[in-house]
C-alpha positions, 0 to 999 in steps of 0.5 A: 288152680283152674288154667285160663285159656286165650279166651277165658277160663277153661272148663274142668276136665271131663266137662263138656265143652260150651254148646254141647259139643265135646268129649270125654277124654280118651273117647275116640272121635265119633265117625263122620255121618255117611253122605247118602249113596248116589243113585246107581246110573242107569246101564247104557244102552248100546249104540247101535249103528248100521250101514246102509246103501241103495241097492242099485248104488249109493253112497254108504249111509249110517242110521240108528234109533229105530225100533220098527221096520217103518222107523228103519225105513223112515231112517233110510229115506232121511239119509238118501233124501227120498220118501220112506214109501219108495222103498219096496224091501231091504236085504241084508249084505246083498245088493241082489234080489235074494229072497233068502237075505231078506230083512224080516224082524231081525237084524245081526248087529254086524249086518250091512242093510240094503234098500230096494227102491221103486223102479219100473211099473207094469202091468200083466193080464192073467187068466186063472186056469187053476186054483193056485196062481204059484205065488209065494207072497210076503210083505215089507211091514210097511205096506207093500206086499211083494212076490217072494217065490214063483212055482216052477211050471205054474200060472205065473211062471209061464208069465216071463214079465212077472219076477221075484221081488215084484211089488204087487201095487193093485189087482184089477186097479183095486190098490192093495198098498197097505194090505198085509201079505196073507190079505193079498194071498186071500184076494188072488185066491178067491178070484174066479177061474176062467176069468182074466185079471190084472196085476199092477206090478212095480219091479225093484230099480235095477243095480248097476253092473259095476256094483259088486255083491258086499258080504261083510260090513265095514264095521267088522272084518268077520263075514256078514250073515243074516243070523249068526247065533249071536246078538241081533236086534229084534224089530217089534210091532209095538214097543222098543227094539231088543237086543236078544240071542239068536235063536237056536239051530233047533228053533231055526228048523222048527221055524223053517218047517212052519215057514214051509207050512205057511207056503203050502196053506196060504201061499205067504211066507214070513219068517217072523210069524213062523217064529212067533207059532213056534213059540205058541207051539212049544207052550201048548200041550196039544193042537187044540190048545195051539189053536186057541192061543193062536186065535187069541193073538193071530185071529185075523189069519183064520187058520184051519184046524188041520193047518194048526194040527200040523204046525204043533206036530212039526214043532213038538213032533218033527218026523224022523229025519227032520231034526 
């Protein structure tokens, strides 16, 4: 006898339900269809916030979101309501004109940035009695070349008005703003001997006496340092800034040796350029291959062969006692 439900006759046992929906008795229900997995969210980029002050005295500002030196200067200028062209260079963890603490291509995540801005302009007449003036030139990566070192006993050393940290704005009224440091060094080297020339210099605005050196960032109780071997933010000329581990002690020492060679051969110091050359030398089996590699990426420097050979030897075969 067929059973009748509330809505009419029930189907026989084992028969499928109407509309094809049903199952045989004792058959487990099929698992529900799995929903498609949600796309994995991209890894969040850490928010990098740096503290900054004007070196001659100011409140503390916060900057973030820059990928190169020009953008960094623009961020600092925005915080302090000045023009980016007012900034000559930046130092890390000290307001003093300390060329050992210059901001280059890398910033430690705990570093405090001090911006040195334009101060007084001065002109000095120089007579080139020797081939070398005794200047080491560097630049800020944003259009200003400035004096990083003055050699003891040199022509420039005898001129009391010329100081480390002075930006070179013009040579004989020819502006050099926008030139790279090696171009300025080349211009000075090519000036004729015994013929006076004029340098127009801009000195950094002097710090107030009551401003003491800041050695640690308010972000961390640890001592602030330019390089710690930990993560640093590397600023690139092209492409985004990247977080990377600091160089090893041996790589730092090799870069220092190459930087010394740059100073002796070209009258410039550039730690970022030195690091780039160290990387190229490590991947070159000999000086000839290194020369070809440097020509392909740094051809504007026109490095002489004997200089390239010394760079390769300094990186790959350092003299005993230099390690």
